[in-house]
C-alpha positions in Angstrom: 14.0 -1.9 -14.5 11.6 -4.7 -14.0 8.2 -3.9 -12.4 7.3 -5.7 -9.2 4.2 -5.8 -7.0 2.7 -7.4 -3.9 -0.6 -7.8 -2.2 -1.0 -7.6 1.6 -4.0 -9.3 3.1 -5.0 -7.9 6.5 -6.7 -9.7 9.4 -9.4 -7.1 9.5 -11.0 -4.7 6.9 -9.1 -1.6 6.0 -11.1 1.2 7.7 -10.0 4.8 8.3 -8.3 3.8 11.6 -6.2 1.0 10.1 -5.3 3.0 7.0 -4.3 5.9 9.3 -2.0 3.5 11.2 -0.5 2.3 8.0 0.2 5.9 6.8 1.7 6.7 10.3 4.0 3.7 9.9 5.2 4.9 6.5 5.8 8.4 7.9 7.9 7.0 10.7 10.0 4.7 8.5 10.3 6.6 5.1 11.2 10.1 3.9 7.9 11.1 2.3 4.3 10.0 1.7 2.1 11.6 -1.0 -1.6 11.0 -1.7 -2.9 11.0 -5.3 -5.9 13.3 -5.5 -7.8 12.5 -8.7 -9.9 15.6 -8.6 -6.7 17.7 -8.7 -4.9 15.4 -11.2 -1.9 15.5 -8.9 -0.5 14.5 -5.5 -0.3 16.2 -2.1 2.3 15.4 0.6 0.8 13.8 3.7 2.9 14.9 6.8 0.6 13.3 9.4 -2.2 10.7 9.1 -5.0 13.1 9.9 -4.2 14.9 6.6 -5.5 12.0 4.5 -8.2 13.0 2.1 -10.7 10.2 2.4 -12.2 8.6 -0.6 -13.5 5.0 -1.1 -10.3 4.2 -3.2 -7.0 5.7 -2.1 -3.7 5.8 -3.8 -0.4 6.8 -2.1 3.2 7.1 -3.2 5.8 6.3 -0.5 9.3 7.6 -1.2 12.6 6.9 0.3 15.5 8.5 -1.5 15.3 7.5 -5.1 13.1 4.5 -4.3 9.3 4.7 -4.4 6.2 2.5 -4.3 2.7 3.1 -5.3 0.1 1.8 -2.8 -3.5 1.1 -3.7 -6.2 0.9 -0.9 -9.9 0.4 -1.0 -11.7 1.1 2.2 -13.7 -1.8 3.7 -11.5 -4.4 1.9 -8.9 -6.6 3.4 -6.2 -6.2 0.8 -3.6 -3.5 -0.1 -1.6 -3.6 -3.3 1.8 -2.1 -4.1 3.8 -1.7 -7.2 7.3 -0.5 -7.9 10.5 -1.7 -9.4 12.6 -4.8 -8.6 15.6 -3.8 -6.5 18.9 -5.6 -6.1 17.9 -6.5 -2.5 14.4 -6.4 -1.1 12.0 -4.5 -3.3 10.8 -1.3 -1.8 7.2 -2.1 -2.8 7.5 -5.1 -0.4 9.3 -3.1 2.3 6.4 -0.7 2.6 4.1 -3.6 3.6 6.4 -4.9 6.2 5.7 -3.9 9.8 2.2 -2.7 9.0 -0.4 -3.5 11.7 -2.7 -6.5 11.2 -1.0 -7.9 8.1 -1.9 -11.6 7.8 -0.1 -12.5 4.6 1.9 -10.8 1.8 1.7 -12.4 -1.7 3.9 -11.7 -4.7 1.8 -10.5 -7.7 3.3 -13.4 -9.7 1.7 -16.0 -7.4 -1.5 -16.3 -9.5 -2.6 -19.5 -7.7 -2.8 -17.8 -4.3 -4.3 -14.6 -5.7 -7.0 -16.7 -7.5 -7.8 -18.4 -4.2 -8.2 -15.0 -2.4 -10.3 -13.7 -5.3 -12.6 -16.7 -5.1 -12.9 -16.1 -1.3 -13.9 -12.5 -2.0 -10.8 -11.1 -0.1 -9.4 -9.3 -3.1 
């Protein structure tokens, strides 16, 4: 399968409140959310957003049946990245970004021109 990825740019910085809202959205819409815990070299299931183990850089795996997406978040930034696999219809790694609060723009990782503009602006 072909790998796919997207970057979501938010209107405001990703603080604990906004990340908690995003995790809450995933919990409502998808079957399972796990958080990667580097110190444990593994993942823990997150059943509600107040179970997030806070670190400056967070990584989640959102699952729905056989589909999954990795989500990468740095607190105090305005961007969130996802990776997964290209699906026949909408890629699941795009679907996890849809309906999140305060998303201003979603960019395909292949759009290097736009990503370069955002990098120059210090957004990603």
